[in-house]
C-alpha positions as CSV (number, residue, x, y, z in Angstrom):
1,X,-1.5,92.2,-39.4
2,X,-0.5,94.0,-35.7
3,X,1.7,97.0,-34.8
4,X,4.4,96.6,-32.0
5,X,5.4,99.4,-30.0
6,X,8.1,99.4,-27.2
7,X,7.3,101.2,-24.1
8,X,8.5,101.4,-20.4
9,X,4.7,100.0,-19.1
10,X,2.7,98.4,-21.5
11,X,-0.2,98.5,-19.4
12,X,-0.5,102.3,-19.2
13,X,-0.2,102.1,-23.2
14,X,-2.5,99.7,-23.6
15,X,-5.3,101.6,-21.4
16,X,-4.3,105.0,-22.8
17,X,-4.8,103.3,-26.6
18,X,-8.4,101.8,-25.9
19,X,-9.5,105.0,-25.2
20,X,-7.8,106.9,-27.7
21,X,-9.1,104.0,-30.6
22,X,-12.4,103.2,-29.1
23,X,-11.0,99.7,-28.9
24,X,-10.3,96.9,-25.7
25,X,-7.5,95.8,-24.4
26,X,-7.6,92.1,-24.9
27,X,-4.2,90.7,-23.1
28,X,-2.2,92.1,-20.3
29,X,0.7,90.7,-18.5
30,X,3.9,92.5,-17.2
31,X,5.5,92.4,-20.4
32,X,3.2,93.2,-23.2
33,X,-0.3,94.7,-23.1
34,X,-2.9,94.1,-26.5
35,X,-5.4,96.4,-27.6
36,X,-7.8,95.1,-30.5
37,X,-9.7,98.7,-32.0
38,X,-12.1,97.2,-34.6
39,X,-9.6,94.5,-35.9
40,X,-6.2,96.4,-35.6
41,X,-4.1,95.0,-33.2
42,X,-1.6,97.1,-31.3
43,X,0.8,95.0,-29.2
44,X,2.8,97.1,-26.5
45,X,5.7,95.6,-25.3
46,X,8.1,96.5,-22.3
47,X,11.6,97.2,-23.0
48,X,14.2,98.0,-20.4
49,X,15.7,101.3,-20.3
50,X,13.1,102.4,-22.8
51,X,13.9,106.0,-24.2
52,X,11.4,108.0,-26.0
53,X,12.2,109.6,-29.4
54,X,13.6,113.0,-29.3
55,X,11.5,114.0,-32.3
56,X,12.3,116.8,-34.1
57,X,16.0,116.1,-32.6
58,X,17.5,112.9,-34.1
59,X,19.4,112.3,-31.1
60,X,16.6,109.4,-30.6
61,X,15.0,108.8,-34.0
62,X,11.4,108.6,-34.8
63,X,10.7,105.4,-36.1
64,X,7.1,105.6,-37.0
65,X,3.9,108.0,-35.5
66,X,0.3,107.5,-35.5
67,X,-2.1,110.3,-37.2
68,X,-5.4,110.5,-35.8
69,X,-8.0,112.1,-37.7
70,X,-10.8,113.6,-35.1
71,X,-13.5,116.4,-35.6
72,X,-12.0,118.4,-32.8
73,X,-8.1,117.9,-32.5
74,X,-7.9,120.6,-29.5
75,X,-10.9,118.8,-27.8
76,X,-9.2,115.5,-28.4
77,X,-6.1,116.5,-27.1
78,X,-7.6,117.7,-23.9
79,X,-9.5,114.6,-23.2
80,X,-6.2,112.5,-23.6
81,X,-4.1,114.7,-20.7
82,X,-5.7,112.6,-17.7
83,X,-5.0,109.3,-19.6
84,X,-1.1,110.7,-19.6
85,X,-0.5,112.3,-22.6
86,X,0.9,115.5,-22.8
87,X,1.2,118.3,-25.8
88,X,5.0,118.0,-27.6
89,X,7.0,120.7,-27.6
90,X,7.0,121.0,-31.5
91,X,3.8,122.6,-32.8
92,X,3.1,123.9,-36.1
93,X,2.1,127.2,-35.7
94,X,0.6,127.8,-39.3
95,X,-1.5,124.8,-38.9
96,X,-4.6,125.2,-36.7
97,X,-5.8,121.8,-37.6
98,X,-3.2,119.7,-36.6
99,X,-1.7,119.2,-32.5
100,X,1.4,117.1,-31.9
101,X,0.9,115.2,-28.8
102,X,3.1,112.8,-26.7
103,X,1.6,109.4,-25.5
104,X,2.5,108.0,-22.0
105,X,5.7,106.8,-23.2
106,X,6.9,109.8,-25.1
107,X,5.5,108.3,-28.7
108,X,4.9,111.4,-31.0
109,X,1.3,111.3,-32.5
110,X,-0.9,113.7,-34.3
111,X,-4.6,114.8,-34.1
112,X,-5.5,116.1,-37.2
113,X,-9.0,117.7,-38.0
114,X,-11.2,115.8,-40.2
115,X,-11.9,118.3,-42.4
116,X,-8.4,119.0,-42.7
117,X,-7.8,115.8,-43.7
118,X,-10.1,115.2,-46.2
119,X,-8.3,118.3,-48.0
120,X,-4.8,116.6,-48.3
C-alpha cells in the first residue's frame, strides 16, 4: 500500500517527511519522490499549478490529512519549522495536546500528544 500526495516540489516534501517519519528517501526525480518509513510508502508527485488546501475554509477542500502521535507536540513542531513546516492559522484553543501544522506544500497535519491519543 502507498499514499500519493500532490505537491509543487517532491524533493522538498520527501526530505521533510523522511525526517518527520524517521524514514528514508528511496527515489527522487523531478516529477516524484518516494519515502519509505518502516514499510509505509509515501509518493510525492509534482502537480502543475498546485494549490494547497484552504482548510478550514472549503475553497480548496482538505482531501485527507496526517495525524502524528508524538511525546510533545510543541517540541515536535519546533523541530519541523527549519524543514519548511509552519503553524496553521486554525488551532484548537481548548486542546493543548494538539498542534495543527502545515507541511512545506501547505498540507495540514496534526501533532497529537501520545498520552492524549491513548485517551481517544
